[in-house]
N, C-alpha and C positions, 0 to 999 in steps of 0.2 A: 383293350380285351373285349371279345364278343360278348354278348347278354347271358347268354345263356353258360359259358364259360364264368364268367361270374358271380352266377347264382350255383353252382357247383362247387363254386369254393366259400359256400358260408358255414358258418360253424358248423360242427359235429353233435352239437348238443340241438337232440330233435324236438325239444321246446322251443327255442329261441327260432330254428328255422322259419317260421311263419311271417314272424316281424320283421326278420333279418331281411329276407327275399323282399320284402314289400317294402322296405326300405331301400333296398336296391336300385328299386325299378324308381321311386318316389326320389331320387340323389340323382338319377342318370337323366330323366325327364321333366323333373322339378313341377311333376304333378303329383296331387293327392288322391291317392288309393282310397276309395270306398268298397269295403264287402259287406254282401248281402247273404249273410249265413244263412240258410234257410234248415238247414238239419242239424244246425247249434255246435256243431265240433269245434268251431275256434270261440266260441264265448267266453269260454272260461281261459283260454288262452292270451289273446288279442286286448288290448286296453280297450275301452266301449266306444272312445271317439273312430274307432277303426270304421267301424259299423255305421258311421252317421254321414251325411253329406257337409262337413262343416266347414268348408271353405266360406271365404267371408263373402264371395257372389253369390254361393250357394245359398247362404243364410237371409243372405237379402233379399233372395227372391221370395224363399220360404215364410219369412217372416211379412213379406207384404201380402196385398188380396189376392194375389196370383199363386199364393202357396197352394192350393190342392191343386194347383196344374203340374206342378211339381210330381205329386203320389200318382194324379191319373198317368203322365207319363212314363216315370221313374220304375211305377210297381203294377199298374192294374194293367196298362197297357202293354209295357217292354216283357212283363210274362207270360202276358198272351201270344207273343211272336217271338218266343225264345228259344222254343223248341225247335225252328226254321234257320237258329242263327247258330248253330255248332260254331263254328269259328267269330264269332262276334262281328261287332261291327263299329264304326265310327258314324256319329250322328249329332246331329246341332237340336240341342233341347230347347223345352217354347222360350225358354229366355233369352235365344240365341247362341249359347256355349257352345263351343264343341268340348264335346267327354267321349271315349273309349271305354266298350262293355264286352266282356267275355262271359260265355257262362261254364259252370263246370257241374258235369251230369255224374252221377251216380251210377249204381247199377241198373236202376229203374227211375231214378228221376233227378231231377233238378235238384242240385244241394247248394252249388255256392256261385252269387253273380258279382263280377266284381267289373269296377267302373274308376276310370283313372282321369281327371277333370281339372281345372278346366282352360281352353284355349278360345280366343276369337278366331272366326273362319277366314284364312285367306280366299280371293278371288278363286284359283284354282284349287281348291280343295274339292271333291265329288262325294258328297253326301246325299245318299237317296234320301235319308227322313229330314226334312227341313219344317219344323211346323211353322205356323205362322209366327213371326220374330214377334215378341213383347221387348221394351225398353229394357236394356241393361241397367237395374238395378245395383252391381257393384258397385266398391268406394273407387274400381278404375278397373279400364279395360284391358283382358289379358291381354297378350303376346299372342299374335296371329299363326296361323298352322297351315301350310299348305299342302298337297296331297302327299307328296314324298314322305316328309316329317309323318304326318297321319299313317301311312303304312306302316312304319319303322315301330312306332309306338304301339299299333295295333298287333302288331308282331310280337313285342316284346312283353306285353300283356297276354298275351296266349301263352308265351313260355312263364308267366309267373302262373296262371293259371294250371298250368301242368306241374308246375313246382306243387302248387299247394293239394291239387287232386293226388298227387303220388305220395304227402306228407300225411294226409287224411287217411290213405291206406294203411302207412307204415303205420299212426297213432293207434288204429283200431285193432292192431295186429300186434300189439305189445302185450307181452304175457303178463302172468302176476307173478310176484313173487322174485326173491334174488334165489336163483340156483344153480350160478357159477361157483365152480369148485375154488378150492383156496378163498383166499384176503378178499373181500368185499369192497372196493374203493368207493370214494367219496361222492364220484359222480355216479357211479352205480345206483347209491342209494337215492341220490338229489330225483335222480332219473326214477326210481319207484315209486318217491312219494309225489313228485308232481302226477304221476300216471296214473296214480290211486284218487290224487286229490280230484286232477280232472274227470276221470271215469266214473268214480263212486260218489262225488258230491250232490247229487239230489237226491240221495237214500241216507237213509239214519245208517251213520256209519261213527266209529269212535277210536280212540286212540289206541285201544287193544287192538283193533283189526288191523292198522298200520300197523301197528306193533308184531301182528301174527305175518304181514306180509313181507317185514323186514325179517324176522327171524330173532328180535330182539325184547327187551323187559318192557315195561310201558315207559320206564324211567328211563331206560336207555335212549329209547325210541324220540321224546320227550326232547332228549340233549339234542338227538342228532339233526331232526326237524330245524331246529334253532341252528344249527351249527351248519347244515349246508345249505339251507333256505333263506335265512334271515330272518324269518317269523315264526310264531308258533303255529301248529297245527291247527288249533281254532281259528286263527287270522286267515289261514290258507284257503279253509273252508269258507268260512263267510265272504273271502272276496270271492270265491269262484260263484258260490250261491247266488251273491248280487249281479255279476255279471250274467251268470244266465236268465236270473229273472230278468233284467234288461232287455235281453236279447227276445224274450217270450212277448216282451210289452211293446218292442218292435215289431215282431212278427207274429203274433198269435192274435187270436180275439177272443183267449181266455179272460176270464173273471179273474182281479188279481187277486183272490182267494185261493183261486186254483194255481196261479203261477207260482205263489209262493208255496204252496206245497210240492208242485212238480220242480222248483230249485233248490228242495231241499229243506224249508224251513217249517218249521211245525207249530210255528204260534205266529198267527195274524200278527197284533200287534208289536211282535219284537220285528219281525220283516219290516213293518211301514217305518218303526222308526229305525233301525240300520239302513235301512234304504235312504231315511231322508236325510238322515248325518252323512251319508256316503256323497248323496248327489246334489243335496240341497233342497229337491222336489218332493215331491210325493209322488209313489207310483201310476197315481193318475192325471199328476199335469206331464210325468215323464213322458208319457205315452202319448199324449197331445203333441208334446215339443220336441220329441226322438227324431221325429223324420224329417 
């Protein structure tokens, strides 16, 4: 089955589409997809590790003396070149690994950068970008990739990028409240709850606000949230806020106090306590080690 056809067949649950689509790509190619989400749309949707270059090979380089070169190559240099790369590219990074990168642009600016990797370059691989190779520091050398396979991987990553771009458009177009006539299904309520949390968590919201969205009493809303989402409303809010704070720590230069406020936390000490409980790190340490 063609890759595009597989993507078209993903779950109809809008909130599962990004993770499922990425998993399809990873399963087909045996590569890890990393998302640099500059707009923050996917932060409350995907698991935090999806935003980090967490393969063993990458971690070995990042934790070495050459770690700063990763930031310079993958962030500083690449984002300066990305406007001229609307179709993406395959390149060999400074550590000697092959990875594929495709940007996703919104109406006016870069919103996502998708990375897939890593492989070793075969002799016939045609890459214009080949920085001075450093010793490969990973636990083992990945499989080599030639030009034909590289082009296939790049095309599939473009299709994944198109899928995620359409998802962001659909997500932002979601309406508010339940307006369907007749009985409301559990799936409709779950969609409304998750949309509400994903879009409203950076703000001060209460269970009664969600109850208004669902057209239910607060007591009934509390039960429905547990029944359809498997967690309490408070747990869902905290999870989304922590994920957003992780994204801001990775991709912004804001002070931690501002990040806490932008993520929906109105108590800085409470934010620090929850963040460390969730990640095992303080926000400051997470920022230093997250890329």
